[in-house]
N, C-alpha and C positions, 0 to 999 in steps of 0.2 A: 636662321630660325624662322619657320613659317608662322604667320599670325593666324590665330583662330578667331572666328566670329561667333558671338553668342546669338543663338536663334531662339526667339520666344514665340510661344503659341498664342494666338488670340484667345481672349477670355472664353469665347464660345468653344474653342477647341479644347481648352482645359476642362470645361464642364463635360464635354463629350467623353474625354479620356477618363474623368472621374467616374462617369456613369458606367463605362466599360469595365473598369476595375471592380466596381460594386457588383455588377452582374456576374463577373467571374467568381467573386467570392461567394455569392449566393449559390451559384450553380456548382461550386466545388472545383471549378477549373483553375483556381488560384488559391493556394493555401496561405492564410494569414500566419505570420510568425507569432509564436507564443510569447507572452509577456516575459521580459527578462526578469530573473530573480533579483532580490535585493543584493546589496554588496556582500562580500565575504563575511562569514561569521567567525567569531573566535571559537576555536575548538575547545570542547569540554570533555572530560572523561565520561565513560558510561557509568551508570549507577552501580553496575556490577563491579567496576574497578574502584570507584570511590567509596562505596559502602558494601564491602564483600560479605558482611554478616547478614544472616537472616534469609538467605535464598534457598529455595527448594529446587532440587534437580528433578525436572519433569520430562527429561528425554525418555521417550517410551522404549520398552523392550520389544522383543519380537512379537509378543502377543498383543501389543498396543494397549495393555492394561492402563486404566486411568484416563482413557480417551474414548470418545464416542463419535462414530462417523454418521453423518446425515447428508441426505441429498440437499441441493440448493437449486430452486426453492424447496422447502420442506415437503411440498405437495407433489414433487416430481418423483419418478421411480429412481431408486438408488442404483447406480451403474455398478459394473464389476469392481472388485476391490483394487484400488490403485495405490494404497499406502502400505509401506513395509519398512523394515529396518535392515539396512545392508549389514550382513554378518561380518564383513571385513572392517568397515569404517565405523559401524554403529550409528551412522547417520540415518535419520528418518527421511524416507524418500517417497515422494509422490511421482509416479511414473507418467501421469498425464493421460492415461488411457481409459479412465473410468468415469468420464463425464464431470459435471460441475457438482462439487460437494464441499463439505468442510469437516475437519477433524476437531472436535470440541474437547477442551480440557475439562474433566469432570469435577470442577470446583467453581461454584458461583462466588463472585467477590463483589464487594463494594469498591474499595480502594486496593490497588495493587499494580505491580510492574511486571511485564512479560518481556524477558530478554530472548531475542531470536537471532540466530546467525543463519544466513541462507545464501544459496547460489543456484542459478539456473544452469542446466546443461545446454550448451550453445547449439543452435540449429543453423546450418548454413543458409544464408539468404534471409533469415527471419529479421523483421524489424520491430516486432512487438512481442513482448512476453507478458504473462499474466498470472498472478497469484495474489495473496493478501494475508494480513494478520488481523484477526478480529478482536475487538475489545468491547466490553460491556454490551454484548449481544445476547438477545433473548433466545432461549432454547427453541422457541417456536418461530424465530426469525421475524417476529412482528416489529422488532426494533433491532437495528444492527449498525455497527460502526466499524469501518475497515481502514487499515493503513495499507495503501496500495503498494504492491510489490510488482515491479516490472522493469522497464528499461531505465535509462539514465534520467529521464524526466518524471519518474515516479517519486514516492516518498511523501505523499500527502494523505490526509484523512478525508473520508467521505462516508455517506451512509443514509439510512432512513431513521430519523430520530424525531421525537416530539419537539415542536417549537411552539411555545405558549399552549402546550397540551395537545396539539394536533400534529400527527406524523407528517413530516416533510422530508424530501430528498435534499441533502446538502452535499456540496462538493467543493473542497478547498484547493483544487489543483491550480487555480489561478492566483493563489496567495502563497505559493511556495517562497520561503525566505532564502532558499539556496538549493541548487541541484547537487545532491550528495550521493545518490545511488551510483554504484560502479557498474561497469559494462557486464553484460551476461557472461558467465563463466568465472567471475570473480566473487569472492565472499563479501557479503554485506552484513552489517550489524544494525538491528533495530531494537530499540527499547520503547515499547508502547505502555504508557502509564495512564492510570485513572486515579485522580486525586480530587475528591469532592466533585465539583461540577466540571472540572477540566480534564479533557483527554489530550495527551501530548505525544508526539512522535519524535524520538531522537534517532538520527540517522548518521552513522559513521562520523560522529564527532560533534554534532550540533542538533538542536531542536529545530525541525523544519516545518512543523504544522501543529496547531493547537485548535481545539474545538470545545465550545461550551455546550454542555448537555444538561437535560433535565432528568435523565435516567440514573437512579442511584446504584443499581447493581446489574451484573450480567456475567457473561462467560468470555474467556479468551479462547482463541482457536486459530486454525490455519486453513487456508482455502486451496482447493485443487481446481484448476480450470484449464486443462488441456496442455500443460507444459510440464516437462520433467524438472523437478526442483528438489534440492537437498536441504535439510535443516539439521543443525548441530547445536550443542551447548544450550539447549532450551532450559531456561531458569525462570522461576516464579518467585516474586517477593511480595507476599501479602502485606498490606498496610492497614487492614481493618483493626 
Protein backbone atom coordinates (compact mmCIF):
# COMPACT_ATOMS: atom_id res chain seq x y z
CA UNK A 1 0.00 0.00 0.00
CA UNK A 2 1.39 3.39 -0.99
CA UNK A 3 1.62 6.08 1.62
CA UNK A 4 -0.04 9.39 0.86
CA UNK A 5 1.32 12.74 1.93
CA UNK A 6 -0.89 15.59 3.15
CA UNK A 7 -0.13 18.82 1.32
CA UNK A 8 -1.06 22.11 3.00
CA UNK A 9 -1.28 25.49 1.37
CA UNK A 10 0.42 28.44 3.00
CA UNK A 11 -1.92 30.93 4.67
CA UNK A 12 -1.40 33.39 1.81
CA UNK A 13 -2.39 30.70 -0.67
CA UNK A 14 -5.56 29.96 1.23
CA UNK A 15 -6.46 33.64 1.22
CA UNK A 16 -5.92 33.84 -2.55
CA UNK A 17 -8.03 30.72 -3.11
CA UNK A 18 -10.80 32.19 -0.99
CA UNK A 19 -10.72 35.41 -2.99
CA UNK A 20 -10.94 33.47 -6.26
CA UNK A 21 -14.01 31.57 -5.04
CA UNK A 22 -15.66 34.79 -3.92
CA UNK A 23 -14.99 36.40 -7.31
CA UNK A 24 -16.46 33.41 -9.11
CA UNK A 25 -19.60 33.56 -6.99
CA UNK A 26 -20.06 37.27 -7.65
CA UNK A 27 -19.47 36.90 -11.38
CA UNK A 28 -21.81 33.92 -11.69
CA UNK A 29 -19.01 31.55 -12.69
CA UNK A 30 -19.67 29.32 -9.71
CA UNK A 31 -23.11 28.52 -8.37
CA UNK A 32 -23.53 28.41 -4.62
CA UNK A 33 -25.50 25.41 -3.40
CA UNK A 34 -28.97 26.28 -2.05
CA UNK A 35 -29.47 25.84 1.68
CA UNK A 36 -30.59 22.36 2.60
CA UNK A 37 -34.12 22.11 3.95
CA UNK A 38 -34.83 21.08 7.50
CA UNK A 39 -35.23 17.43 8.35
CA UNK A 40 -38.13 15.34 7.07
CA UNK A 41 -41.60 16.34 8.23
CA UNK A 42 -44.34 14.09 9.49
CA UNK A 43 -46.94 13.71 6.77
CA UNK A 44 -50.40 15.07 7.48
CA UNK A 45 -53.57 14.61 5.41
CA UNK A 46 -54.88 17.48 3.33
CA UNK A 47 -57.72 19.50 4.81
CA UNK A 48 -59.93 18.19 2.00
CA UNK A 49 -59.26 14.67 3.28
CA UNK A 50 -59.53 15.37 7.01
CA UNK A 51 -62.46 17.81 6.83
CA UNK A 52 -64.43 16.93 3.68
CA UNK A 53 -67.53 18.97 4.57
CA UNK A 54 -68.04 22.58 3.51
CA UNK A 55 -66.03 22.63 0.27
CA UNK A 56 -67.23 24.33 -2.91
CA UNK A 57 -66.38 22.85 -6.30
CA UNK A 58 -64.83 25.75 -8.26
CA UNK A 59 -63.47 23.74 -11.19
CA UNK A 60 -64.56 25.91 -14.15
CA UNK A 61 -66.67 24.78 -17.07
CA UNK A 62 -65.91 25.48 -20.74
CA UNK A 63 -67.04 29.12 -20.50
CA UNK A 64 -64.75 29.74 -17.45
CA UNK A 65 -67.74 31.24 -15.61
CA UNK A 66 -66.89 32.38 -12.10
CA UNK A 67 -63.34 33.34 -13.08
CA UNK A 68 -61.83 36.56 -14.47
CA UNK A 69 -58.67 36.70 -16.56
CA UNK A 70 -56.32 39.68 -16.11
CA UNK A 71 -52.91 40.60 -17.48
CA UNK A 72 -49.94 40.58 -15.11
CA UNK A 73 -49.02 43.30 -14.38
CA UNK A 74 -52.51 44.73 -14.70
CA UNK A 75 -51.20 47.65 -16.77
CA UNK A 76 -49.92 45.29 -19.49
CA UNK A 77 -51.84 44.33 -22.63
CA UNK A 78 -53.72 41.08 -22.17
CA UNK A 79 -52.37 38.43 -24.53
CA UNK A 80 -54.30 35.79 -26.49
CA UNK A 81 -56.60 33.52 -24.50
CA UNK A 82 -54.55 30.64 -23.10
CA UNK A 83 -57.01 29.15 -20.60
CA UNK A 84 -59.48 26.44 -21.56
CA UNK A 85 -61.14 23.27 -20.27
CA UNK A 86 -60.11 20.00 -21.88
CA UNK A 87 -63.37 18.38 -23.08
CA UNK A 88 -62.09 14.85 -22.41
CA UNK A 89 -60.51 15.21 -18.96
CA UNK A 90 -62.36 18.36 -17.76
CA UNK A 91 -59.01 19.67 -16.55
CA UNK A 92 -58.43 23.42 -16.59
CA UNK A 93 -55.50 24.00 -18.95
CA UNK A 94 -53.18 26.96 -19.39
CA UNK A 95 -51.36 26.31 -22.68
CA UNK A 96 -48.64 28.87 -21.93
CA UNK A 97 -48.95 30.78 -25.21
CA UNK A 98 -50.81 33.90 -24.04
CA UNK A 99 -48.23 35.77 -22.01
CA UNK A 100 -48.16 36.52 -18.29
CA UNK A 101 -51.61 36.61 -16.69
CA UNK A 102 -53.73 35.25 -13.87
CA UNK A 103 -57.14 33.66 -13.67
CA UNK A 104 -58.89 35.11 -10.61
CA UNK A 105 -61.65 33.31 -8.75
CA UNK A 106 -64.56 35.77 -8.53
CA UNK A 107 -65.01 35.67 -4.77
CA UNK A 108 -63.10 37.87 -2.35
CA UNK A 109 -62.47 36.21 1.00
CA UNK A 110 -60.99 36.95 4.37
CA UNK A 111 -60.29 33.42 5.58
CA UNK A 112 -60.40 30.38 3.33
CA UNK A 113 -58.52 27.42 1.86
CA UNK A 114 -57.90 26.79 -1.84
CA UNK A 115 -57.24 23.17 -2.81
CA UNK A 116 -55.33 22.86 -6.11
CA UNK A 117 -54.00 19.80 -7.93
CA UNK A 118 -51.59 20.59 -10.78
CA UNK A 119 -49.01 19.17 -13.16
CA UNK A 120 -46.81 20.60 -15.89
CA UNK A 121 -46.53 19.16 -19.36
CA UNK A 122 -42.89 18.14 -19.58
CA UNK A 123 -40.60 19.88 -22.06
CA UNK A 124 -37.45 18.08 -23.22
CA UNK A 125 -34.33 19.76 -21.88
CA UNK A 126 -36.21 22.24 -19.68
CA UNK A 127 -34.76 22.91 -16.25
CA UNK A 128 -37.21 25.52 -14.97
CA UNK A 129 -41.01 25.62 -15.00
CA UNK A 130 -43.15 28.48 -13.74
CA UNK A 131 -46.70 29.09 -12.52
CA UNK A 132 -48.29 30.00 -9.20
CA UNK A 133 -51.30 29.95 -6.91
CA UNK A 134 -52.37 33.38 -5.65
CA UNK A 135 -53.84 34.02 -2.21
CA UNK A 136 -55.17 37.22 -0.62
CA UNK A 137 -54.29 39.14 -3.74
CA UNK A 138 -55.85 42.50 -4.60
CA UNK A 139 -57.85 42.77 -7.82
CA UNK A 140 -55.58 45.68 -8.84
CA UNK A 141 -52.46 43.65 -7.88
CA UNK A 142 -51.28 46.38 -5.48
CA UNK A 143 -50.85 43.56 -2.96
CA UNK A 144 -50.24 39.94 -3.88
CA UNK A 145 -49.07 36.70 -2.32
CA UNK A 146 -48.11 33.66 -4.36
CA UNK A 147 -47.36 30.00 -3.70
CA UNK A 148 -44.63 29.24 -6.21
CA UNK A 149 -45.41 26.43 -8.64
CA UNK A 150 -42.35 25.13 -10.48
CA UNK A 151 -39.68 22.47 -10.24
CA UNK A 152 -38.78 20.30 -7.28
CA UNK A 153 -37.31 23.25 -5.33
CA UNK A 154 -40.53 25.28 -5.42
CA UNK A 155 -43.33 25.17 -2.85
CA UNK A 156 -42.74 28.46 -1.01
CA UNK A 157 -44.60 31.75 -0.50
CA UNK A 158 -43.49 35.14 -1.80
CA UNK A 159 -45.10 38.39 -2.86
CA UNK A 160 -45.62 42.11 -2.42
CA UNK A 161 -47.25 42.81 0.92
CA UNK A 162 -47.45 45.58 3.53
CA UNK A 163 -44.89 45.31 6.33
CA UNK A 164 -45.64 47.82 9.08
CA UNK A 165 -47.99 49.45 6.57
CA UNK A 166 -45.43 49.84 3.76
CA UNK A 167 -45.45 47.52 0.69
CA UNK A 168 -42.37 45.30 0.57
CA UNK A 169 -41.23 42.34 -1.48
CA UNK A 170 -40.92 39.15 0.56
CA UNK A 171 -39.59 35.77 -0.51
CA UNK A 172 -39.47 32.67 1.68
CA UNK A 173 -37.60 30.41 -0.75
CA UNK A 174 -34.64 30.20 1.62
CA UNK A 175 -36.87 29.06 4.49
CA UNK A 176 -38.32 25.94 2.94
CA UNK A 177 -38.92 23.33 5.61
CA UNK A 178 -38.87 20.50 3.07
CA UNK A 179 -38.65 19.93 -0.69
CA UNK A 180 -42.03 18.38 -1.45
CA UNK A 181 -42.83 19.26 -5.07
CA UNK A 182 -42.66 16.33 -7.48
CA UNK A 183 -40.93 16.35 -10.86
CA UNK A 184 -42.61 17.96 -13.90
CA UNK A 185 -45.18 15.61 -15.41
CA UNK A 186 -46.34 14.33 -12.01
CA UNK A 187 -49.41 15.55 -10.12
CA UNK A 188 -48.92 17.76 -7.08
CA UNK A 189 -51.41 18.85 -4.43
CA UNK A 190 -51.33 22.32 -2.87
CA UNK A 191 -53.59 23.71 -0.19
CA UNK A 192 -53.13 27.44 0.23
CA UNK A 193 -54.80 28.71 3.39
CA UNK A 194 -55.53 32.17 4.78
CA UNK A 195 -56.43 32.20 8.46
CA UNK A 196 -56.31 35.49 10.31
CA UNK A 197 -52.89 36.98 9.69
CA UNK A 198 -51.30 33.68 8.64
CA UNK A 199 -50.93 32.39 5.09
CA UNK A 200 -49.75 28.79 4.84
CA UNK A 201 -48.90 26.38 2.06
CA UNK A 202 -49.40 22.62 2.38
CA UNK A 203 -47.58 20.59 -0.30
CA UNK A 204 -48.01 16.86 -0.87
CA UNK A 205 -48.35 16.00 2.81
CA UNK A 206 -46.84 18.81 4.86
CA UNK A 207 -46.86 22.57 5.42
CA UNK A 208 -43.73 23.92 3.75
CA UNK A 209 -44.14 27.69 4.05
CA UNK A 210 -45.93 30.21 6.28
CA UNK A 211 -46.15 33.99 6.03
CA UNK A 212 -47.56 36.58 8.45
CA UNK A 213 -49.48 39.33 6.65
CA UNK A 214 -51.35 42.52 7.44
CA UNK A 215 -53.87 42.21 4.60
CA UNK A 216 -57.30 41.03 5.85
CA UNK A 217 -58.92 40.05 2.53
CA UNK A 218 -58.20 39.21 -1.10
CA UNK A 219 -58.66 36.79 -4.01
CA UNK A 220 -57.43 33.31 -4.83
CA UNK A 221 -56.19 32.69 -8.37
CA UNK A 222 -53.92 30.82 -10.77
CA UNK A 223 -50.98 32.19 -12.74
CA UNK A 224 -50.04 31.59 -16.35
CA UNK A 225 -46.42 32.29 -17.21
CA UNK A 226 -45.23 30.58 -20.37
CA UNK A 227 -45.63 26.89 -19.50
CA UNK A 228 -48.38 24.39 -20.22
CA UNK A 229 -49.96 23.33 -16.95
CA UNK A 230 -53.13 21.43 -16.02
CA UNK A 231 -55.31 21.93 -12.93
CA UNK A 232 -57.91 19.55 -11.55
CA UNK A 233 -60.10 19.11 -8.46
CA UNK A 234 -60.14 22.82 -7.63
CA UNK A 235 -61.98 23.29 -4.33
CA UNK A 236 -62.64 26.27 -2.09
CA UNK A 237 -63.44 26.13 1.63
CA UNK A 238 -64.59 29.54 2.91
CA UNK A 239 -63.76 30.08 6.59
CA UNK A 240 -65.35 33.53 7.05
